[in-house]
ZAVO-526184 format. One record per residue: residue in one letter; z, y, x of N, C-alpha, C in turn. Coordinates in pm, whole numbers, padded with zeros to 5 digits, always signed. Example, Ala and Ser with C-alpha at 12.3 -4.5 7.8 and 13.67 -1.06 7.14 Angstrom:
<marlums>
A+00780-00569+01319+00780-00450+01230+00780-00330+01320 S+00708-00225+01285+00714-00106+01367+00787+00003+01290 
</marlums>
This chain:
<marlums>
M+06585+13863+13887+06536+13807+13763+06620+13860+13649 P+06558+13911+13542+06634+13959+13428+06692+13845+13346 M+06812+13867+13296+06880+13771+13210+06922+13844+13084 V+06872+13798+12969+06899+13862+12841+06982+13767+12756 T+07088+13819+12696+07169+13739+12604+07159+13800+12465 I+07127+13717+12368+07120+13758+12228+07235+13689+12157 K+07315+13767+12087+07424+13710+12008+07392+13734+11861 T+07405+13631+11781+07376+13642+11637+07464+13544+11560 V+07480+13571+11433+07552+13475+11349+07456+13363+11310 R+07512+13250+11279+07431+13134+11241+07357+13161+11111 G+07248+13086+11092+07177+13094+10965+07028+13113+10979 Q+06979+13145+11098+06835+13160+11118+06773+13023+11145 T+06646+13010+11115+06578+12882+11141+06555+12865+11290 P+06545+12741+11336+06513+12718+11477+06382+12786+11518 E+06286+12789+11426+06158+12852+11455+06174+13002+11477 A+06253+13067+11393+06276+13211+11406+06349+13242+11536 L+06445+13159+11573+06519+13181+11698+06427+13164+11819 A+06346+13060+11819+06253+13036+11930+06151+13149+11941 R+06098+13193+11827+06001+13303+11826+06064+13431+11882 T+06186+13459+11843+06257+13577+11892+06278+13570+12043 M+06320+13455+12092+06343+13440+12236+06212+13454+12313 R+06104+13397+12262+05973+13411+12328+05929+13557+12335 E+05945+13627+12223+05904+13768+12218+05990+13854+12310 V+06120+13831+12314+06207+13906+12405+06165+13880+12548 S+06139+13756+12582+06094+13721+12717+05964+13793+12752 R+05869+13793+12660+05740+13858+12683+05757+14008+12704 V+05835+14072+12617+05853+14217+12625+05924+14257+12754 V+06026+14183+12791+06097+14214+12916+06003+14197+13035 A+05928+14088+13038+05834+14065+13149+05731+14177+13156 E+05672+14213+13043+05569+14318+13041+05625+14454+13083 N+05739+14491+13028+05792+14625+13051+05861+14642+13185 L+05914+14534+13241+05982+14545+13369+05899+14489+13485 G+05782+14434+13453+05692+14387+13557+05732+14255+13623 Y+05797+14170+13547+05837+14039+13600+05739+13931+13555 D+05731+13827+13635+05662+13705+13594+05746+13645+13480 P+05686+13612+13366+05763+13555+13255+05843+13430+13295 A+05799+13360+13396+05872+13241+13442+06008+13278+13502 H+06027+13407+13532+06153+13450+13594+06243+13528+13498 V+06208+13527+13370+06291+13594+13268+06372+13488+13195 W+06502+13504+13198+06591+13411+13128+06637+13475+12998 V+06628+13399+12889+06678+13445+12760+06773+13339+12706 M+06894+13381+12674+06994+13291+12618+07035+13341+12481 L+07054+13250+12388+07090+13287+12253+07220+13218+12216 D+07317+13296+12176+07446+13243+12132+07458+13264+11983 E+07477+13155+11909+07502+13165+11765+07650+13144+11741 M+07703+13222+11647+07844+13208+11616+07862+13194+11465 P+07970+13130+11424+07998+13120+11281+08020+13260+11224 D+07986+13280+11097+07996+13414+11040+08139+13462+11020 D+08237+13374+11041+08376+13420+11036+08429+13451+11176 H+08341+13449+11278+08379+13484+11416+08319+13619+11457 F+08269+13695+11361+08206+13825+11386+08263+13923+11286 M+08314+14036+11336+08381+14131+11248+08327+14272+11268 V+08312+14343+11158+08273+14484+11158+08369+14557+11065 A+08428+14665+11113+08517+14748+11031+08629+14666+10965 G+08679+14567+11039+08792+14489+10988+08757+14380+10890 K+08626+14356+10869+08585+14249+10779+08490+14155+10852 T+08505+14025+10825+08415+13929+10888+08277+13937+10825 W+08178+13887+10897+08042+13883+10843+08039+13798+10716 A+08121+13693+10712+08128+13608+10593+08167+13693+10471 E+08257+13791+10492+08299+13879+10382+08192+13984+10350 L+08120+14030+10451+08026+14140+10434+07885+14099+10393 K+07842+13980+10428+07700+13945+10413+07650+13950+10270 S+07734+13918+10174+07686+13924+10036+07657+14068+09993 A+07725+14165+10052+07705+14305+10016+07576+14362+10076 V+07529+14303+10185+07410+14360+10253+07284+14277+10228 Q+07295+14164+10165+07177+14081+10141+07119+14106+10005 
</marlums>
């Protein structure tokens, strides 16, 4: 059974997160030939000061990219 983990910073709506997990589950099942009931999708949200790129936290960077 495939197990997919999605890591993202907090801030998305519950609806957007659920939609993303459903779509990932569907795509994995379709492309790998699994029954969707056997595809596990887990989503880990983290605070934006717990994610760093190039020595800066997402909290520091997000205003520059939004």
